[in-house]
C-alpha positions in Angstrom: 0.2 0.0 0.0 2.8 2.3 0.8 4.6 1.9 -2.2 1.1 2.5 -4.1 0.7 6.1 -2.4 4.6 6.8 -3.1 4.4 5.9 -6.8 1.2 8.2 -6.6 2.7 10.9 -5.1 5.3 10.9 -7.6 3.1 10.8 -10.1 1.4 14.1 -9.2 4.5 16.0 -8.5 5.9 14.7 -11.8 2.5 16.0 -13.5 2.6 19.7 -11.6 6.1 19.9 -12.6 5.5 19.0 -16.4 2.4 21.2 -16.4 4.9 24.3 -15.0 7.7 23.5 -17.6 6.4 26.2 -20.4 4.2 29.0 -20.4 0.6 28.1 -21.4 0.3 29.8 -24.5 -3.3 30.6 -26.1 -4.6 32.2 -29.2 -6.1 35.7 -28.6 -9.6 34.9 -28.8 -9.2 32.0 -26.3 -7.7 34.2 -24.0 -10.5 36.6 -24.1 -13.0 34.0 -23.5 -10.7 32.4 -20.4 -10.7 36.1 -18.6 -14.6 36.4 -19.4 -15.0 33.2 -17.4 -12.1 33.8 -14.7 -10.9 37.4 -15.0 -7.3 37.6 -14.7 -4.7 40.2 -17.3 -4.0 39.4 -20.6 0.0 38.9 -21.6 0.3 39.4 -25.4 4.1 38.7 -26.8 3.7 41.0 -29.9 6.5 39.3 -32.4 7.9 38.9 -35.8 9.3 35.8 -37.4 12.6 37.9 -38.4 13.2 39.6 -34.9 16.3 38.2 -33.3 15.2 39.9 -29.5 12.0 37.9 -29.8 13.6 34.6 -30.5 16.2 35.5 -27.7 12.9 36.0 -25.4 11.6 32.7 -26.3 14.8 30.8 -25.5 15.9 32.6 -22.9 13.4 34.5 -20.7 10.4 32.7 -21.5 12.2 29.2 -20.5 13.2 30.7 -17.1 11.0 28.6 -14.2 10.1 31.8 -12.2 8.9 33.4 -15.4 7.1 30.5 -16.5 5.4 30.2 -13.1 4.8 33.8 -12.7 2.9 34.1 -16.3 0.9 31.1 -15.8 -0.3 32.2 -12.6 -1.1 35.8 -13.0 -2.2 36.2 -16.7 -3.5 34.5 -19.9 -0.6 34.6 -22.1 -0.9 35.2 -25.9 1.5 34.8 -28.9 0.7 37.3 -31.6 2.6 37.6 -35.2 2.4 41.5 -36.0 3.1 40.5 -39.5 0.2 37.5 -39.7 -2.8 38.8 -41.9 -4.1 35.1 -42.7 -5.4 33.9 -39.1 -8.6 35.9 -38.6 -10.6 36.1 -35.4 -13.6 38.3 -33.8 -13.0 40.6 -31.3 -16.1 43.0 -29.6 -18.0 42.3 -32.7 -15.1 43.4 -35.0 -13.0 41.2 -37.2 -9.1 41.2 -37.0 -5.9 39.7 -38.1 -3.1 39.1 -35.8 -1.2 42.0 -37.8 -4.3 44.5 -37.7 -4.6 43.8 -33.8 -1.0 44.7 -33.1 -1.5 48.0 -35.4 -4.6 48.3 -33.3 -2.7 48.1 -30.0 -0.2 50.7 -31.3 2.8 48.1 -31.5 5.7 49.5 -33.5 8.8 47.6 -32.0 9.3 44.3 -31.1 9.4 42.1 -29.1 6.6 44.2 -27.3 4.6 42.7 -24.4 1.0 44.3 -24.5 -1.0 44.0 -20.8 -4.8 44.0 -21.1 -6.5 44.3 -17.9 -9.5 41.8 -17.1 -12.1 44.0 -18.4 -10.5 44.2 -21.6 -10.2 47.8 -22.0 -6.9 49.2 -20.5 -3.9 48.5 -21.7 -0.4 49.3 -21.2 3.0 48.2 -22.7 6.4 46.8 -21.9 8.4 47.1 -24.9 11.9 45.5 -25.9 14.2 42.3 -24.6 14.4 41.8 -21.1 16.2 39.2 -19.2 14.2 37.2 -16.9 14.6 39.2 -13.6 13.9 42.5 -15.2 11.1 41.2 -17.2 9.5 39.9 -13.5 10.0 43.5 -12.3 8.7 45.0 -15.1 5.6 42.7 -14.9 5.1 42.7 -11.0 4.9 46.4 -11.2 2.4 46.2 -13.7 0.5 43.5 -11.7 0.9 45.6 -8.4 -0.8 48.6 -10.3 -3.4 46.4 -11.3 -4.3 48.3 -14.3 -8.2 48.9 -14.7 -9.3 46.6 -12.0 -10.3 49.2 -9.8 
């Protein structure tokens, strides 16, 4: 019986550890639906395929365990290609592509991290490459301010 309990605990621990190995990236419309059901801020990673700093964020910052845990806990995370004119989705009754949404959010440099409050009204930006500690500091300042939650 003890062996079964220990094996069960190991499996549960392994599952939890595996769930936190990466950021849970959603499509924009999935994140909107999720925040309507369970309010959280949206963190939108606006990138381009040619952006070297975007790739560095993916490789170094978004693989950091503390960053992964913080983002998964506090945000619905979205990856949005600022040059994708193919994939379309609806937001507040209007049709968008990822490129059109990035332009609507006034993103002009990459990488750029757009944070949208749980009411889906107020946004702020955190532009540029950041190492894990810098990125967490920037995000926590925004979370502590509680944009749009008052």
